[in-house]
N, C-alpha and C positions, 0 to 999 in steps of 0.2 A: 504494500500500500504506500501511497505517496501522492504528491501533486507535482510531478516532474516537469521541468521546463529548462530551456537553455536560452542564453542571450549572447549577443556579440555587438560590438560597436563598429560602425563603418563610416568612413569619410572618403569620398571619391572611390577609387579602386582599392583602397587599403582597408582590410578588415582585421579586427583583433582576434585573439584566441577566443575560445568559447567557454563561458562560465555556465555550469550546470547547477541547478538547485533541485534537490530531491523532494523538498517539502513546501516550497513557497508559491508554486503555481504561477498563474497569470499575473498576480499581484507583483511578482518579482520583476517581470518585464515592465510593468507600470512604474515600479520603483526606479528602475534603470532609466526610463524615459524622463521621469521627474528630476533625477540626479543630473542627467545630461542638459536638461533645460536650465536648471539653476547654475550649472557650471558655465554654460555659454553666456548667460546673463552676467555672471560675475566677471568673466573675462572680456566681455563686450567692449568696455571702455579702457581697458588696460593695454599697456604695451605688450606685444606678442614676442616673448623671449624664449620661453620654455616649451617643451613638447606638450605639456598639459594645456598651456595657453593656446597652442595651435590645434588642440583637440586631436592629437595623434591617437588613433584607436587603441593601440596596446597600452599606452600610458594612461589613457582614460580608463581602461579596464583595471589597471593596477590601482588607480585612485578610487574607482568604484568599489573594488574589493576592500580597500581600506575603509571606505565609508560604511559598507554593510557589516563589517566585522569589528568595528572599533569598540563596541561595547560587549563583545563576546569574550569569555575566558578562553574558550577553545572552539574551533570550528565544528568539531565532532563529525557528524555524518551528512550534513546538508549540502555543502558546496565542494565542487571539484572542477578542474580545468581540463580542456582537451583542445587539440589543434583545429578540429572542425565539429560541426553539429552531429555528425554520424558516429563519433567516437564515445558517446555517452548515451544515457537514457533520458530522453525528453518526451516519452511516449504519452504522457497525459495531456500536455498542452502544446507540444511542438517547440520550434525554434523561432526566436524573435530577434531581428536585427534592428538596432537603434541607429538610425541615420543621423550622423552628427552635423550634416549640412542643413537638413530640414528639421531636425529634432522631431522625428516621428518614427513610429514603429512600422517597419516594412517586413514582409515575409519573403 
């Protein structure tokens, strides 16, 4: 049993590694979308210096993982990474791509 889902971030032709959640379901994709929207708004008026400022997908993924795990003592059994959406189990909800150019979920 679970509420499996996977997400990745994409900007142009570049896509991040895939983050799988065993328990968080579609709400996890919505959480990633909200995070990306707030990140873009925060960086919107700043000088673009760092990879996170440029919304580079793999760096965005690392920071999103920091964001969703910052209050956890341990990750336990919920989250894991893979190089693509077919290397893990997202059978309950599928895979969601967060487009960092438009800040929307695409499939």
